[in-house]
TORRO-154779 format. One record per atom (N, C-alpha, C): residue number from 1; residue in one letter; atom name; z, y, x. Coordinates in nm, 3 decimals. Each point is the difference from the previous one (the first is absolute). Layout:
<lumses>
num:NUM | residu:A | atome:CA | zz:Z | yy:Y | xx:X;
...
</lumses>
This chain:
<lumses>
num:1 | residu:X | atome:N | zz:-3.408 | yy:3.405 | xx:8.468;
num:1 | residu:X | atome:CA | zz:0.101 | yy:-0.037 | xx:-0.099;
num:1 | residu:X | atome:C | zz:0.110 | yy:-0.074 | xx:0.073;
num:2 | residu:X | atome:N | zz:0.125 | yy:0.033 | xx:-0.028;
num:2 | residu:X | atome:CA | zz:0.114 | yy:-0.061 | xx:0.063;
num:2 | residu:X | atome:C | zz:0.075 | yy:-0.082 | xx:-0.104;
num:3 | residu:X | atome:N | zz:0.016 | yy:-0.135 | xx:0.028;
num:3 | residu:X | atome:CA | zz:0.065 | yy:-0.089 | xx:-0.096;
num:3 | residu:X | atome:C | zz:0.151 | yy:-0.012 | xx:0.022;
num:4 | residu:X | atome:N | zz:0.053 | yy:0.074 | xx:0.093;
num:4 | residu:X | atome:CA | zz:0.143 | yy:-0.014 | xx:0.028;
num:4 | residu:X | atome:C | zz:0.082 | yy:0.069 | xx:-0.108;
num:5 | residu:X | atome:N | zz:0.117 | yy:-0.053 | xx:-0.019;
num:5 | residu:X | atome:CA | zz:0.093 | yy:0.054 | xx:-0.099;
num:5 | residu:X | atome:C | zz:0.106 | yy:0.076 | xx:0.077;
num:6 | residu:X | atome:N | zz:0.028 | yy:0.125 | xx:-0.037;
num:6 | residu:X | atome:CA | zz:0.103 | yy:0.076 | xx:0.071;
num:6 | residu:X | atome:C | zz:0.135 | yy:-0.070 | xx:-0.010;
num:7 | residu:X | atome:N | zz:0.072 | yy:-0.009 | xx:0.110;
num:7 | residu:X | atome:CA | zz:0.132 | yy:-0.061 | xx:0.003;
num:7 | residu:X | atome:C | zz:-0.003 | yy:-0.150 | xx:0.014;
num:8 | residu:X | atome:N | zz:-0.118 | yy:-0.059 | xx:0.009;
num:8 | residu:X | atome:CA | zz:-0.011 | yy:-0.145 | xx:0.011;
num:8 | residu:X | atome:C | zz:-0.046 | yy:-0.037 | xx:0.139;
num:9 | residu:X | atome:N | zz:0.054 | yy:0.070 | xx:0.096;
num:9 | residu:X | atome:CA | zz:-0.038 | yy:-0.026 | xx:0.139;
num:9 | residu:X | atome:C | zz:0.068 | yy:-0.128 | xx:0.048;
num:10 | residu:X | atome:N | zz:-0.069 | yy:-0.075 | xx:0.089;
num:10 | residu:X | atome:CA | zz:0.060 | yy:-0.119 | xx:0.059;
num:10 | residu:X | atome:C | zz:0.101 | yy:0.042 | xx:0.105;
num:11 | residu:X | atome:N | zz:0.110 | yy:-0.074 | xx:0.013;
num:11 | residu:X | atome:CA | zz:0.096 | yy:0.032 | xx:0.105;
num:11 | residu:X | atome:C | zz:-0.067 | yy:-0.012 | xx:0.136;
num:12 | residu:X | atome:N | zz:0.052 | yy:0.071 | xx:0.095;
num:12 | residu:X | atome:CA | zz:-0.059 | yy:0.000 | xx:0.134;
num:12 | residu:X | atome:C | zz:0.002 | yy:-0.138 | xx:0.063;
num:13 | residu:X | atome:N | zz:0.105 | yy:-0.080 | xx:-0.028;
num:13 | residu:X | atome:CA | zz:0.013 | yy:-0.132 | xx:0.064;
num:13 | residu:X | atome:C | zz:-0.107 | yy:-0.097 | xx:-0.049;
num:14 | residu:X | atome:N | zz:-0.049 | yy:0.022 | xx:-0.120;
num:14 | residu:X | atome:CA | zz:-0.100 | yy:-0.091 | xx:-0.055;
num:14 | residu:X | atome:C | zz:-0.125 | yy:0.081 | xx:-0.027;
num:15 | residu:X | atome:N | zz:-0.107 | yy:-0.038 | xx:0.065;
num:15 | residu:X | atome:CA | zz:-0.128 | yy:0.066 | xx:-0.025;
num:15 | residu:X | atome:C | zz:-0.097 | yy:-0.102 | xx:-0.054;
num:16 | residu:X | atome:N | zz:-0.100 | yy:0.048 | xx:-0.068;
num:16 | residu:X | atome:CA | zz:-0.098 | yy:-0.090 | xx:-0.060;
num:16 | residu:X | atome:C | zz:-0.061 | yy:-0.090 | xx:0.105;
num:17 | residu:X | atome:N | zz:-0.009 | yy:-0.130 | xx:-0.031;
num:17 | residu:X | atome:CA | zz:-0.064 | yy:-0.096 | xx:0.090;
num:17 | residu:X | atome:C | zz:0.095 | yy:-0.059 | xx:0.103;
num:18 | residu:X | atome:N | zz:0.120 | yy:0.051 | xx:0.012;
num:18 | residu:X | atome:CA | zz:0.096 | yy:-0.055 | xx:0.096;
num:18 | residu:X | atome:C | zz:0.109 | yy:-0.074 | xx:-0.077;
num:19 | residu:X | atome:N | zz:0.039 | yy:-0.116 | xx:0.049;
num:19 | residu:X | atome:CA | zz:0.104 | yy:-0.075 | xx:-0.071;
num:19 | residu:X | atome:C | zz:0.135 | yy:0.066 | xx:0.016;
num:20 | residu:X | atome:N | zz:0.084 | yy:-0.018 | xx:-0.098;
num:20 | residu:X | atome:CA | zz:0.135 | yy:0.054 | xx:0.004;
num:20 | residu:X | atome:C | zz:0.089 | yy:-0.091 | xx:0.083;
num:21 | residu:X | atome:N | zz:0.127 | yy:0.022 | xx:-0.006;
num:21 | residu:X | atome:CA | zz:0.093 | yy:-0.084 | xx:0.075;
num:21 | residu:X | atome:C | zz:-0.008 | yy:-0.144 | xx:-0.051;
num:22 | residu:X | atome:N | zz:0.019 | yy:-0.098 | xx:0.086;
num:22 | residu:X | atome:CA | zz:-0.010 | yy:-0.139 | xx:-0.044;
num:22 | residu:X | atome:C | zz:0.109 | yy:-0.032 | xx:-0.102;
num:23 | residu:X | atome:N | zz:-0.040 | yy:-0.069 | xx:-0.104;
num:23 | residu:X | atome:CA | zz:0.096 | yy:-0.042 | xx:-0.102;
num:23 | residu:X | atome:C | zz:0.079 | yy:-0.117 | xx:0.056;
num:24 | residu:X | atome:N | zz:0.125 | yy:-0.008 | xx:-0.043;
num:24 | residu:X | atome:CA | zz:0.082 | yy:-0.112 | xx:0.046;
num:24 | residu:X | atome:C | zz:-0.053 | yy:-0.127 | xx:-0.066;
num:25 | residu:X | atome:N | zz:-0.035 | yy:-0.097 | xx:0.083;
num:25 | residu:X | atome:CA | zz:-0.052 | yy:-0.127 | xx:-0.051;
num:25 | residu:X | atome:C | zz:0.117 | yy:-0.086 | xx:-0.045;
num:26 | residu:X | atome:N | zz:-0.021 | yy:-0.065 | xx:-0.114;
num:26 | residu:X | atome:CA | zz:0.102 | yy:-0.093 | xx:-0.048;
num:26 | residu:X | atome:C | zz:-0.008 | yy:-0.126 | xx:0.084;
num:27 | residu:X | atome:N | zz:0.113 | yy:-0.054 | xx:0.039;
num:27 | residu:X | atome:CA | zz:-0.004 | yy:-0.122 | xx:0.079;
num:27 | residu:X | atome:C | zz:-0.055 | yy:-0.115 | xx:-0.084;
num:28 | residu:X | atome:N | zz:-0.085 | yy:-0.079 | xx:0.061;
num:28 | residu:X | atome:CA | zz:-0.054 | yy:-0.116 | xx:-0.071;
num:28 | residu:X | atome:C | zz:0.108 | yy:-0.105 | xx:-0.010;
num:29 | residu:X | atome:N | zz:0.004 | yy:-0.072 | xx:-0.114;
num:29 | residu:X | atome:CA | zz:0.100 | yy:-0.105 | xx:-0.011;
num:29 | residu:X | atome:C | zz:-0.025 | yy:-0.106 | xx:0.107;
num:30 | residu:X | atome:N | zz:0.106 | yy:-0.048 | xx:0.057;
num:30 | residu:X | atome:CA | zz:-0.013 | yy:-0.102 | xx:0.104;
num:30 | residu:X | atome:C | zz:-0.051 | yy:-0.128 | xx:-0.063;
num:31 | residu:X | atome:N | zz:-0.098 | yy:-0.061 | xx:0.062;
num:31 | residu:X | atome:CA | zz:-0.054 | yy:-0.127 | xx:-0.047;
num:31 | residu:X | atome:C | zz:0.074 | yy:-0.112 | xx:0.070;
num:32 | residu:X | atome:N | zz:0.061 | yy:-0.084 | xx:-0.077;
num:32 | residu:X | atome:CA | zz:0.073 | yy:-0.113 | xx:0.056;
num:32 | residu:X | atome:C | zz:-0.075 | yy:-0.127 | xx:-0.040;
num:33 | residu:X | atome:N | zz:-0.071 | yy:-0.061 | xx:0.095;
num:33 | residu:X | atome:CA | zz:-0.077 | yy:-0.120 | xx:-0.034;
num:33 | residu:X | atome:C | zz:0.088 | yy:-0.115 | xx:-0.046;
num:34 | residu:X | atome:N | zz:0.129 | yy:0.005 | xx:0.031;
num:34 | residu:X | atome:CA | zz:0.090 | yy:-0.108 | xx:-0.042;
num:34 | residu:X | atome:C | zz:0.056 | yy:0.024 | xx:-0.140;
num:35 | residu:X | atome:N | zz:-0.025 | yy:0.117 | xx:-0.058;
num:35 | residu:X | atome:CA | zz:0.052 | yy:0.030 | xx:-0.134;
num:35 | residu:X | atome:C | zz:-0.075 | yy:-0.080 | xx:-0.105;
num:36 | residu:X | atome:N | zz:0.070 | yy:-0.038 | xx:-0.107;
num:36 | residu:X | atome:CA | zz:-0.067 | yy:-0.073 | xx:-0.108;
num:36 | residu:X | atome:C | zz:-0.114 | yy:0.083 | xx:-0.058;
num:37 | residu:X | atome:N | zz:-0.110 | yy:-0.067 | xx:-0.031;
num:37 | residu:X | atome:CA | zz:-0.114 | yy:0.068 | xx:-0.060;
num:37 | residu:X | atome:C | zz:-0.068 | yy:-0.096 | xx:-0.098;
num:38 | residu:X | atome:N | zz:-0.048 | yy:0.051 | xx:-0.113;
num:38 | residu:X | atome:CA | zz:-0.068 | yy:-0.087 | xx:-0.096;
num:38 | residu:X | atome:C | zz:-0.124 | yy:-0.063 | xx:0.063;
num:39 | residu:X | atome:N | zz:-0.026 | yy:-0.125 | xx:-0.038;
num:39 | residu:X | atome:CA | zz:-0.119 | yy:-0.069 | xx:0.049;
num:39 | residu:X | atome:C | zz:-0.124 | yy:0.037 | xx:-0.081;
num:40 | residu:X | atome:N | zz:0.023 | yy:0.055 | xx:-0.120;
num:40 | residu:X | atome:CA | zz:-0.110 | yy:0.040 | xx:-0.089;
num:40 | residu:X | atome:C | zz:-0.093 | yy:-0.115 | xx:-0.032;
num:41 | residu:X | atome:N | zz:0.057 | yy:-0.118 | xx:-0.021;
num:41 | residu:X | atome:CA | zz:-0.077 | yy:-0.116 | xx:-0.041;
num:41 | residu:X | atome:C | zz:-0.013 | yy:0.006 | xx:-0.151;
num:42 | residu:X | atome:N | zz:-0.124 | yy:0.003 | xx:-0.051;
num:42 | residu:X | atome:CA | zz:-0.015 | yy:0.009 | xx:-0.145;
num:42 | residu:X | atome:C | zz:0.049 | yy:-0.128 | xx:-0.068;
num:43 | residu:X | atome:N | zz:0.068 | yy:0.017 | xx:-0.113;
num:43 | residu:X | atome:CA | zz:0.048 | yy:-0.114 | xx:-0.077;
num:43 | residu:X | atome:C | zz:-0.075 | yy:-0.001 | xx:-0.133;
num:44 | residu:X | atome:N | zz:-0.072 | yy:-0.106 | xx:-0.025;
num:44 | residu:X | atome:CA | zz:-0.079 | yy:-0.013 | xx:-0.121;
num:44 | residu:X | atome:C | zz:0.085 | yy:-0.073 | xx:-0.105;
num:45 | residu:X | atome:N | zz:0.012 | yy:0.056 | xx:-0.120;
num:45 | residu:X | atome:CA | zz:0.079 | yy:-0.066 | xx:-0.103;
num:45 | residu:X | atome:C | zz:-0.052 | yy:-0.140 | xx:-0.031;
num:46 | residu:X | atome:N | zz:0.093 | yy:-0.094 | xx:-0.021;
num:46 | residu:X | atome:CA | zz:-0.037 | yy:-0.139 | xx:-0.028;
num:46 | residu:X | atome:C | zz:-0.021 | yy:-0.024 | xx:-0.149;
num:47 | residu:X | atome:N | zz:0.059 | yy:0.086 | xx:-0.083;
num:47 | residu:X | atome:CA | zz:-0.007 | yy:-0.021 | xx:-0.144;
num:47 | residu:X | atome:C | zz:0.127 | yy:-0.066 | xx:-0.052;
num:48 | residu:X | atome:N | zz:0.085 | yy:-0.050 | xx:0.088;
num:48 | residu:X | atome:CA | zz:0.127 | yy:-0.059 | xx:-0.040;
num:48 | residu:X | atome:C | zz:0.108 | yy:0.101 | xx:0.036;
num:49 | residu:X | atome:N | zz:0.076 | yy:0.045 | xx:-0.100;
num:49 | residu:X | atome:CA | zz:0.098 | yy:0.107 | xx:0.022;
num:49 | residu:X | atome:C | zz:0.106 | yy:-0.040 | xx:0.103;
num:50 | residu:X | atome:N | zz:0.046 | yy:-0.125 | xx:-0.002;
num:50 | residu:X | atome:CA | zz:0.102 | yy:-0.043 | xx:0.095;
num:50 | residu:X | atome:C | zz:-0.054 | yy:0.000 | xx:0.143;
num:51 | residu:X | atome:N | zz:-0.121 | yy:-0.049 | xx:0.017;
num:51 | residu:X | atome:CA | zz:-0.061 | yy:-0.003 | xx:0.134;
num:51 | residu:X | atome:C | zz:-0.027 | yy:0.143 | xx:0.048;
num:52 | residu:X | atome:N | zz:-0.052 | yy:0.084 | xx:-0.089;
num:52 | residu:X | atome:CA | zz:-0.029 | yy:0.139 | xx:0.038;
num:52 | residu:X | atome:C | zz:0.127 | yy:0.074 | xx:0.042;
num:53 | residu:X | atome:N | zz:0.111 | yy:-0.026 | xx:-0.068;
num:53 | residu:X | atome:CA | zz:0.126 | yy:0.065 | xx:0.036;
num:53 | residu:X | atome:C | zz:0.042 | yy:-0.041 | xx:0.141;
num:54 | residu:X | atome:N | zz:-0.020 | yy:-0.126 | xx:0.033;
num:54 | residu:X | atome:CA | zz:0.035 | yy:-0.048 | xx:0.135;
num:54 | residu:X | atome:C | zz:-0.092 | yy:0.061 | xx:0.105;
num:55 | residu:X | atome:N | zz:-0.128 | yy:0.009 | xx:-0.031;
num:55 | residu:X | atome:CA | zz:-0.094 | yy:0.060 | xx:0.095;
num:55 | residu:X | atome:C | zz:0.032 | yy:0.148 | xx:0.022;
num:56 | residu:X | atome:N | zz:0.040 | yy:0.069 | xx:-0.106;
num:56 | residu:X | atome:CA | zz:0.040 | yy:0.140 | xx:0.013;
num:56 | residu:X | atome:C | zz:0.125 | yy:0.014 | xx:0.087;
num:57 | residu:X | atome:N | zz:0.086 | yy:-0.100 | xx:-0.006;
num:57 | residu:X | atome:CA | zz:0.124 | yy:0.001 | xx:0.080;
num:57 | residu:X | atome:C | zz:-0.032 | yy:0.000 | xx:0.149;
num:58 | residu:X | atome:N | zz:-0.115 | yy:-0.052 | xx:0.040;
num:58 | residu:X | atome:CA | zz:-0.037 | yy:-0.001 | xx:0.142;
num:58 | residu:X | atome:C | zz:-0.005 | yy:0.141 | xx:0.058;
num:59 | residu:X | atome:N | zz:-0.026 | yy:0.099 | xx:-0.084;
num:59 | residu:X | atome:CA | zz:-0.006 | yy:0.139 | xx:0.046;
num:59 | residu:X | atome:C | zz:0.135 | yy:0.047 | xx:0.053;
num:60 | residu:X | atome:N | zz:0.108 | yy:-0.067 | xx:-0.040;
num:60 | residu:X | atome:CA | zz:0.133 | yy:0.038 | xx:0.050;
num:60 | residu:X | atome:C | zz:0.010 | yy:-0.021 | xx:0.150;
num:61 | residu:X | atome:N | zz:-0.077 | yy:-0.092 | xx:0.054;
num:61 | residu:X | atome:CA | zz:0.004 | yy:-0.025 | xx:0.144;
num:61 | residu:X | atome:C | zz:-0.066 | yy:0.112 | xx:0.079;
num:62 | residu:X | atome:N | zz:-0.083 | yy:0.080 | xx:-0.063;
num:62 | residu:X | atome:CA | zz:-0.070 | yy:0.108 | xx:0.069;
num:62 | residu:X | atome:C | zz:0.095 | yy:0.102 | xx:0.063;
num:63 | residu:X | atome:N | zz:0.117 | yy:0.015 | xx:-0.056;
num:63 | residu:X | atome:CA | zz:0.092 | yy:0.104 | xx:0.046;
num:63 | residu:X | atome:C | zz:0.116 | yy:-0.055 | xx:0.082;
num:64 | residu:X | atome:N | zz:-0.009 | yy:-0.130 | xx:0.033;
num:64 | residu:X | atome:CA | zz:0.107 | yy:-0.064 | xx:0.076;
num:64 | residu:X | atome:C | zz:-0.045 | yy:-0.029 | xx:0.142;
num:65 | residu:X | atome:N | zz:0.096 | yy:-0.008 | xx:0.089;
num:65 | residu:X | atome:CA | zz:-0.031 | yy:-0.047 | xx:0.135;
num:65 | residu:X | atome:C | zz:-0.039 | yy:-0.147 | xx:-0.010;
num:66 | residu:X | atome:N | zz:-0.066 | yy:-0.049 | xx:0.101;
num:66 | residu:X | atome:CA | zz:-0.052 | yy:-0.136 | xx:-0.003;
num:66 | residu:X | atome:C | zz:0.107 | yy:-0.103 | xx:-0.032;
num:67 | residu:X | atome:N | zz:0.120 | yy:0.016 | xx:0.054;
num:67 | residu:X | atome:CA | zz:0.104 | yy:-0.099 | xx:-0.027;
num:67 | residu:X | atome:C | zz:0.044 | yy:-0.001 | xx:-0.146;
num:68 | residu:X | atome:N | zz:-0.033 | yy:0.102 | xx:-0.077;
num:68 | residu:X | atome:CA | zz:0.031 | yy:0.002 | xx:-0.143;
num:68 | residu:X | atome:C | zz:-0.106 | yy:-0.065 | xx:-0.086;
num:69 | residu:X | atome:N | zz:-0.114 | yy:-0.030 | xx:0.058;
num:69 | residu:X | atome:CA | zz:-0.109 | yy:-0.061 | xx:-0.077;
num:69 | residu:X | atome:C | zz:0.036 | yy:-0.139 | xx:-0.049;
num:70 | residu:X | atome:N | zz:0.073 | yy:-0.075 | xx:0.082;
num:70 | residu:X | atome:CA | zz:0.030 | yy:-0.140 | xx:-0.034;
num:70 | residu:X | atome:C | zz:0.068 | yy:-0.009 | xx:-0.136;
num:71 | residu:X | atome:N | zz:0.098 | yy:0.086 | xx:-0.024;
num:71 | residu:X | atome:CA | zz:0.071 | yy:-0.005 | xx:-0.127;
num:71 | residu:X | atome:C | zz:-0.095 | yy:0.024 | xx:-0.117;
num:72 | residu:X | atome:N | zz:-0.089 | yy:0.097 | xx:0.014;
num:72 | residu:X | atome:CA | zz:-0.095 | yy:0.030 | xx:-0.108;
num:72 | residu:X | atome:C | zz:-0.095 | yy:-0.118 | xx:-0.019;
num:73 | residu:X | atome:N | zz:-0.055 | yy:-0.054 | xx:0.109;
num:73 | residu:X | atome:CA | zz:-0.094 | yy:-0.110 | xx:-0.011;
num:73 | residu:X | atome:C | zz:0.064 | yy:-0.123 | xx:-0.063;
num:74 | residu:X | atome:N | zz:0.125 | yy:-0.030 | xx:0.038;
num:74 | residu:X | atome:CA | zz:0.068 | yy:-0.115 | xx:-0.060;
num:74 | residu:X | atome:C | zz:0.026 | yy:0.022 | xx:-0.148;
num:75 | residu:X | atome:N | zz:0.037 | yy:0.123 | xx:-0.037;
num:75 | residu:X | atome:CA | zz:0.023 | yy:0.031 | xx:-0.140;
num:75 | residu:X | atome:C | zz:-0.130 | yy:-0.013 | xx:-0.081;
num:76 | residu:X | atome:N | zz:-0.110 | yy:0.050 | xx:0.055;
num:76 | residu:X | atome:CA | zz:-0.129 | yy:-0.010 | xx:-0.069;
num:76 | residu:X | atome:C | zz:-0.043 | yy:-0.146 | xx:-0.010;
num:77 | residu:X | atome:N | zz:0.019 | yy:-0.076 | xx:0.107;
num:77 | residu:X | atome:CA | zz:-0.036 | yy:-0.142 | xx:-0.002;
num:77 | residu:X | atome:C | zz:0.078 | yy:-0.074 | xx:-0.109;
num:78 | residu:X | atome:N | zz:0.130 | yy:0.028 | xx:-0.008;
num:78 | residu:X | atome:CA | zz:0.085 | yy:-0.063 | xx:-0.102;
num:78 | residu:X | atome:C | zz:-0.051 | yy:0.039 | xx:-0.139;
num:79 | residu:X | atome:N | zz:-0.032 | yy:0.128 | xx:-0.020;
num:79 | residu:X | atome:CA | zz:-0.049 | yy:0.045 | xx:-0.130;
num:79 | residu:X | atome:C | zz:-0.134 | yy:-0.063 | xx:-0.038;
num:80 | residu:X | atome:N | zz:-0.089 | yy:-0.013 | xx:0.099;
num:80 | residu:X | atome:CA | zz:-0.130 | yy:-0.064 | xx:-0.028;
num:80 | residu:X | atome:C | zz:0.019 | yy:-0.148 | xx:-0.032;
num:81 | residu:X | atome:N | zz:0.089 | yy:-0.066 | xx:0.072;
num:81 | residu:X | atome:CA | zz:0.027 | yy:-0.142 | xx:-0.027;
num:81 | residu:X | atome:C | zz:0.055 | yy:-0.015 | xx:-0.142;
num:82 | residu:X | atome:N | zz:0.091 | yy:0.088 | xx:-0.040;
num:82 | residu:X | atome:CA | zz:0.055 | yy:-0.005 | xx:-0.136;
num:82 | residu:X | atome:C | zz:-0.109 | yy:0.024 | xx:-0.105;
num:83 | residu:X | atome:N | zz:-0.091 | yy:0.094 | xx:0.028;
num:83 | residu:X | atome:CA | zz:-0.108 | yy:0.028 | xx:-0.095;
num:83 | residu:X | atome:C | zz:-0.092 | yy:-0.121 | xx:-0.014;
num:84 | residu:X | atome:N | zz:-0.030 | yy:-0.066 | xx:0.112;
num:84 | residu:X | atome:CA | zz:-0.086 | yy:-0.119 | xx:-0.007;
num:84 | residu:X | atome:C | zz:0.071 | yy:-0.115 | xx:-0.070;
num:85 | residu:X | atome:N | zz:0.129 | yy:-0.014 | xx:0.022;
num:85 | residu:X | atome:CA | zz:0.077 | yy:-0.105 | xx:-0.068;
num:85 | residu:X | atome:C | zz:0.001 | yy:0.025 | xx:-0.149;
num:86 | residu:X | atome:N | zz:0.011 | yy:0.125 | xx:-0.041;
num:86 | residu:X | atome:CA | zz:-0.001 | yy:0.034 | xx:-0.143;
num:86 | residu:X | atome:C | zz:-0.133 | yy:-0.036 | xx:-0.064;
num:87 | residu:X | atome:N | zz:-0.107 | yy:0.007 | xx:0.076;
num:87 | residu:X | atome:CA | zz:-0.131 | yy:-0.038 | xx:-0.055;
num:87 | residu:X | atome:C | zz:-0.009 | yy:-0.150 | xx:-0.025;
num:88 | residu:X | atome:N | zz:0.079 | yy:-0.078 | xx:0.076;
num:88 | residu:X | atome:CA | zz:-0.001 | yy:-0.145 | xx:-0.017;
num:88 | residu:X | atome:C | zz:0.083 | yy:-0.047 | xx:-0.118;
num:89 | residu:X | atome:N | zz:0.089 | yy:0.084 | xx:-0.049;
num:89 | residu:X | atome:CA | zz:0.084 | yy:-0.038 | xx:-0.113;
num:89 | residu:X | atome:C | zz:-0.088 | yy:-0.006 | xx:-0.123;
num:90 | residu:X | atome:N | zz:0.003 | yy:-0.113 | xx:-0.062;
num:90 | residu:X | atome:CA | zz:-0.085 | yy:-0.018 | xx:-0.120;
num:90 | residu:X | atome:C | zz:0.066 | yy:0.059 | xx:-0.122;
num:91 | residu:X | atome:N | zz:-0.077 | yy:0.067 | xx:-0.081;
num:91 | residu:X | atome:CA | zz:0.049 | yy:0.058 | xx:-0.124;
num:91 | residu:X | atome:C | zz:-0.018 | yy:-0.103 | xx:-0.111;
num:92 | residu:X | atome:N | zz:0.089 | yy:0.000 | xx:-0.097;
num:92 | residu:X | atome:CA | zz:-0.014 | yy:-0.088 | xx:-0.116;
num:92 | residu:X | atome:C | zz:0.068 | yy:-0.133 | xx:0.024;
num:93 | residu:X | atome:N | zz:-0.043 | yy:-0.101 | xx:-0.077;
num:93 | residu:X | atome:CA | zz:0.061 | yy:-0.134 | xx:0.006;
num:93 | residu:X | atome:C | zz:-0.034 | yy:-0.067 | xx:0.132;
num:94 | residu:X | atome:N | zz:0.095 | yy:-0.076 | xx:0.053;
num:94 | residu:X | atome:CA | zz:-0.026 | yy:-0.070 | xx:0.126;
num:94 | residu:X | atome:C | zz:-0.102 | yy:-0.110 | xx:-0.022;
num:95 | residu:X | atome:N | zz:-0.071 | yy:-0.033 | xx:0.106;
num:95 | residu:X | atome:CA | zz:-0.099 | yy:-0.107 | xx:-0.007;
num:95 | residu:X | atome:C | zz:0.072 | yy:-0.132 | xx:-0.019;
num:96 | residu:X | atome:N | zz:-0.061 | yy:-0.096 | xx:-0.076;
num:96 | residu:X | atome:CA | zz:0.065 | yy:-0.130 | xx:-0.021;
num:96 | residu:X | atome:C | zz:0.019 | yy:-0.072 | xx:0.134;
num:97 | residu:X | atome:N | zz:0.112 | yy:-0.069 | xx:0.009;
num:97 | residu:X | atome:CA | zz:0.025 | yy:-0.075 | xx:0.123;
num:97 | residu:X | atome:C | zz:-0.035 | yy:-0.146 | xx:-0.021;
num:98 | residu:X | atome:N | zz:-0.009 | yy:-0.075 | xx:0.106;
num:98 | residu:X | atome:CA | zz:-0.034 | yy:-0.142 | xx:-0.010;
num:98 | residu:X | atome:C | zz:-0.148 | yy:-0.021 | xx:0.025;
num:99 | residu:X | atome:N | zz:-0.039 | yy:-0.124 | xx:0.000;
num:99 | residu:X | atome:CA | zz:-0.139 | yy:-0.035 | xx:0.024;
num:99 | residu:X | atome:C | zz:-0.072 | yy:-0.023 | xx:-0.131;
num:100 | residu:X | atome:N | zz:-0.123 | yy:0.037 | xx:-0.009;
num:100 | residu:X | atome:CA | zz:-0.074 | yy:-0.028 | xx:-0.123;
num:100 | residu:X | atome:C | zz:-0.022 | yy:-0.150 | xx:-0.014;
num:101 | residu:X | atome:N | zz:-0.003 | yy:-0.044 | xx:-0.124;
num:101 | residu:X | atome:CA | zz:-0.024 | yy:-0.143 | xx:-0.024;
num:101 | residu:X | atome:C | zz:-0.142 | yy:-0.034 | xx:0.033;
num:102 | residu:X | atome:N | zz:-0.021 | yy:-0.121 | xx:0.043;
num:102 | residu:X | atome:CA | zz:-0.134 | yy:-0.045 | xx:0.038;
num:102 | residu:X | atome:C | zz:-0.084 | yy:-0.016 | xx:-0.127;
num:103 | residu:X | atome:N | zz:-0.122 | yy:0.041 | xx:0.010;
num:103 | residu:X | atome:CA | zz:-0.092 | yy:-0.009 | xx:-0.112;
num:103 | residu:X | atome:C | zz:-0.059 | yy:-0.141 | xx:-0.010;
num:104 | residu:X | atome:N | zz:-0.092 | yy:-0.021 | xx:-0.092;
num:104 | residu:X | atome:CA | zz:-0.063 | yy:-0.133 | xx:-0.018;
num:104 | residu:X | atome:C | zz:-0.075 | yy:-0.041 | xx:0.126;
num:105 | residu:X | atome:N | zz:0.000 | yy:-0.131 | xx:0.020;
num:105 | residu:X | atome:CA | zz:-0.071 | yy:-0.054 | xx:0.115;
num:105 | residu:X | atome:C | zz:-0.128 | yy:-0.059 | xx:-0.039;
</lumses>
């Protein structure tokens, strides 16, 4: 029994079991160790929206050269300081000022 199909002959240059002409390899992207790269440091949500927004802002430094990190870090530090200051602001009526009167002796 012959399983060949008429007219479906392999070209002479390529025979079964032999590789064809080499395919053109795509050039690999050049790796530049000095290029900015994400640190992939996981950031765990704090539960405070203002703090979480500042922590998310740290990801902006991932795509900058090292000399650009300072601006991001200072901005995040300022934002975190503002968020902590806001937590210290008391809501409602201010606490009474002055000293309490002395009780019975």
